[in-house]
ZAMAR-192649 format. One record per residue (C-alpha): residue number from 1; residue in one letter; x negated, y, z negated. Coordinates in nm, 4 decimals, decimal comma. Each point is the difference from the previous one (the first is absolute). Example, Ala and Ser with C-alpha at 12.3 -4.5 7.8 and 13.67 -1.06 7.14 Angstrom:
2
+-----+-----+----------+----------+----------+
|   n | res |       c1 |       c2 |       c3 |
+-----+-----+----------+----------+----------+
|   1 |   A |  -1,2300 |  -0,4500 |  -0,7800 |
|   2 |   S |  -0,1370 |   0,3440 |   0,0660 |
+-----+-----+----------+----------+----------+
% end
This chain:
126
+-----+-----+----------+----------+----------+
|   n | res |       c1 |       c2 |       c3 |
+-----+-----+----------+----------+----------+
|   1 |   M |  -7,9126 |  17,6168 |  -8,6060 |
|   2 |   S |  -0,2032 |   0,1680 |  -0,2510 |
|   3 |   N |  -0,2424 |  -0,2297 |  -0,2627 |
|   4 |   S |  -0,0423 |   0,2802 |  -0,1790 |
|   5 |   S |   0,3339 |   0,0769 |  -0,0904 |
|   6 |   M |   0,1765 |  -0,1586 |  -0,2373 |
|   7 |   K |   0,3460 |  -0,0078 |   0,2064 |
|   8 |   A |  -0,0238 |  -0,3862 |   0,1305 |
|   9 |   V |   0,1635 |  -0,3159 |  -0,0879 |
|  10 |   Y |  -0,2271 |  -0,2492 |  -0,1551 |
|  11 |   F |   0,0110 |  -0,3544 |  -0,0803 |
|  12 |   S |  -0,1640 |  -0,3319 |  -0,1681 |
|  13 |   Y |  -0,0607 |  -0,2763 |   0,1407 |
|  14 |   P |   0,0210 |  -0,2985 |  -0,1335 |
|  15 |   S |   0,1307 |   0,1346 |  -0,2828 |
|  16 |   G |   0,3135 |   0,1377 |   0,1530 |
|  17 |   F |   0,0426 |   0,3792 |  -0,0707 |
|  18 |   L |   0,1159 |   0,2039 |   0,2315 |
|  19 |   F |  -0,0322 |   0,3967 |  -0,0849 |
|  20 |   S |   0,0873 |   0,3318 |   0,1400 |
|  21 |   V |  -0,1179 |   0,4036 |  -0,1095 |
|  22 |   D |   0,3036 |   0,1813 |   0,1546 |
|  23 |   T |  -0,0851 |   0,3843 |  -0,1955 |
|  24 |   M |  -0,2033 |   0,1037 |  -0,1471 |
|  25 |   N |  -0,1042 |   0,3121 |  -0,2083 |
|  26 |   E |  -0,3747 |   0,0360 |  -0,0875 |
|  27 |   N |   0,0778 |   0,3534 |  -0,1793 |
|  28 |   S |   0,2008 |  -0,1709 |  -0,2408 |
|  29 |   G |  -0,1555 |  -0,3883 |   0,0175 |
|  30 |   R |   0,3105 |  -0,2244 |   0,0836 |
|  31 |   F |   0,0455 |  -0,1692 |   0,3615 |
|  32 |   S |   0,3262 |  -0,1744 |   0,0130 |
|  33 |   G |   0,0573 |  -0,3216 |   0,2788 |
|  34 |   Q |   0,1208 |  -0,3546 |   0,0016 |
|  35 |   F |  -0,0917 |  -0,3697 |  -0,1945 |
|  36 |   Q |   0,0798 |  -0,3630 |   0,1289 |
|  37 |   K |  -0,1077 |  -0,3188 |  -0,1013 |
|  38 |   R |  -0,0205 |  -0,3163 |   0,1774 |
|  39 |   N |   0,3734 |   0,0081 |   0,0779 |
|  40 |   N |   0,1892 |   0,2290 |  -0,1942 |
|  41 |   N |   0,2238 |   0,2549 |   0,0592 |
|  42 |   V |  -0,1968 |   0,3487 |   0,0020 |
|  43 |   E |  -0,0312 |   0,2272 |  -0,3324 |
|  44 |   L |  -0,1209 |   0,3794 |   0,0652 |
|  45 |   V |  -0,2498 |   0,1073 |  -0,2014 |
|  46 |   S |  -0,1826 |   0,3055 |  -0,1896 |
|  47 |   G |  -0,3286 |   0,0479 |  -0,1109 |
|  48 |   G |  -0,3094 |   0,1748 |  -0,0094 |
|  49 |   F |  -0,3217 |   0,0745 |   0,1341 |
|  50 |   N |  -0,3333 |   0,1767 |  -0,1301 |
|  51 |   F |  -0,2763 |   0,0320 |   0,2564 |
|  52 |   Y |  -0,3269 |   0,0346 |  -0,2336 |
|  53 |   N |  -0,2556 |   0,1133 |   0,2547 |
|  54 |   S |  -0,3041 |   0,0242 |  -0,2108 |
|  55 |   Q |   0,0320 |  -0,3561 |  -0,0654 |
|  56 |   N |   0,1187 |  -0,0514 |   0,4256 |
|  57 |   R |   0,2824 |  -0,1634 |  -0,0427 |
|  58 |   T |   0,4424 |   0,0189 |  -0,0240 |
|  59 |   D |   0,1943 |  -0,1677 |  -0,2892 |
|  60 |   L |   0,3610 |  -0,0687 |  -0,0189 |
|  61 |   V |   0,2619 |  -0,1538 |  -0,1515 |
|  62 |   F |   0,3385 |  -0,0898 |   0,0400 |
|  63 |   S |   0,2851 |  -0,2854 |  -0,2082 |
|  64 |   S |   0,1766 |  -0,2181 |   0,1882 |
|  65 |   N |   0,2728 |  -0,2068 |  -0,1762 |
|  66 |   T |  -0,1776 |  -0,1825 |  -0,1591 |
|  67 |   D |  -0,4207 |   0,0572 |   0,0363 |
|  68 |   D |  -0,2118 |   0,3102 |  -0,0580 |
|  69 |   W |  -0,2002 |   0,0581 |   0,3070 |
|  70 |   S |  -0,3695 |   0,1357 |   0,0143 |
|  71 |   L |  -0,1350 |   0,1075 |   0,2889 |
|  72 |   T |  -0,3297 |   0,1865 |   0,0461 |
|  73 |   A |  -0,1419 |   0,0792 |   0,3797 |
|  74 |   P |  -0,3557 |   0,0499 |   0,0166 |
|  75 |   Y |  -0,1550 |   0,3840 |   0,1785 |
|  76 |   S |  -0,1573 |  -0,0482 |   0,3787 |
|  77 |   N |  -0,2299 |   0,2134 |   0,0852 |
|  78 |   G |   0,0979 |   0,2264 |  -0,2972 |
|  79 |   A |   0,3698 |   0,0242 |   0,0662 |
|  80 |   P |   0,2747 |  -0,1748 |  -0,1035 |
|  81 |   F |   0,0805 |  -0,3224 |   0,2666 |
|  82 |   F |   0,2687 |  -0,1840 |  -0,0563 |
|  83 |   E |  -0,0034 |  -0,2980 |   0,2134 |
|  84 |   S |  -0,0872 |  -0,2694 |  -0,2794 |
|  85 |   W |   0,1400 |   0,0028 |  -0,4202 |
|  86 |   S |  -0,1066 |  -0,2158 |  -0,2400 |
|  87 |   V |   0,2566 |  -0,0999 |  -0,1566 |
|  88 |   R |   0,1029 |  -0,0803 |  -0,4364 |
|  89 |   R |   0,3779 |  -0,1113 |  -0,0652 |
|  90 |   T |   0,0603 |  -0,1473 |  -0,3000 |
|  91 |   S |   0,3033 |  -0,0511 |  -0,1345 |
|  92 |   K |   0,2082 |   0,2285 |  -0,2313 |
|  93 |   S |   0,1245 |  -0,3676 |  -0,1695 |
|  94 |   N |  -0,3401 |  -0,1090 |  -0,1111 |
|  95 |   A |  -0,2656 |   0,2178 |   0,0956 |
|  96 |   A |  -0,2329 |  -0,3567 |  -0,0214 |
|  97 |   D |   0,1609 |  -0,0289 |   0,3522 |
|  98 |   F |  -0,1984 |   0,2125 |   0,2531 |
|  99 |   T |  -0,1328 |  -0,1197 |   0,3436 |
| 100 |   D |  -0,2762 |   0,2500 |   0,1979 |
| 101 |   M |   0,0317 |   0,0010 |   0,3601 |
| 102 |   E |  -0,0171 |   0,2429 |   0,2653 |
| 103 |   F |   0,2301 |   0,2700 |   0,2396 |
| 104 |   N |  -0,1190 |  -0,0218 |   0,3909 |
| 105 |   M |   0,1926 |   0,2952 |   0,2385 |
| 106 |   D |   0,1851 |  -0,0548 |   0,1733 |
| 107 |   L |  -0,1638 |   0,0166 |   0,4076 |
| 108 |   S |   0,2033 |  -0,0997 |   0,1975 |
| 109 |   G |   0,2694 |   0,2947 |   0,0976 |
| 110 |   Q |   0,2829 |  -0,1396 |  -0,1813 |
| 111 |   G |   0,0251 |   0,3153 |  -0,2441 |
| 112 |   G |   0,2868 |   0,0760 |  -0,2077 |
| 113 |   S |   0,2526 |  -0,2562 |   0,2262 |
| 114 |   W |  -0,2001 |  -0,3099 |  -0,1637 |
| 115 |   F |   0,2875 |  -0,1199 |  -0,2828 |
| 116 |   G |   0,2339 |  -0,0389 |   0,2762 |
| 117 |   S |  -0,1402 |  -0,0844 |   0,2662 |
| 118 |   T |  -0,3378 |  -0,2351 |  -0,0776 |
| 119 |   D |   0,0357 |  -0,2804 |  -0,1519 |
| 120 |   W |  -0,3294 |  -0,0746 |  -0,1289 |
| 121 |   W |  -0,0020 |  -0,3246 |  -0,1665 |
| 122 |   G |   0,1907 |  -0,2060 |   0,3411 |
| 123 |   T |   0,2778 |  -0,0612 |  -0,3303 |
| 124 |   G |   0,2772 |   0,2041 |   0,1733 |
| 125 |   K |   0,1154 |   0,1665 |  -0,3269 |
| 126 |   F |  -0,1952 |   0,3494 |  -0,0637 |
+-----+-----+----------+----------+----------+
% end
């Protein structure tokens, strides 16, 4: 898998979040995917993204049922690169409730099957 392709699976350990970008449209700056908190149901999500060439970064935003998510990936050698994202989770019910973390690209080769076949935390739940 190329680390320059945004369509991938990302995880945050030990925070316990999984996120995938399944489809994306560069012309509109929109994407759709899946999101899951540890031990919770999978949510379908969609949002927007922008490539900021002058600032050497990509920003991506989406909302889950309870939180708003803002992700930033730095460019590598002047080009978009998505192996690691800096993330801010902000509660929809309390803006003072936020957490900073990192999402990392899944390089295991599991691909899109990770929601149904990989038990990331050994809990028996996905």
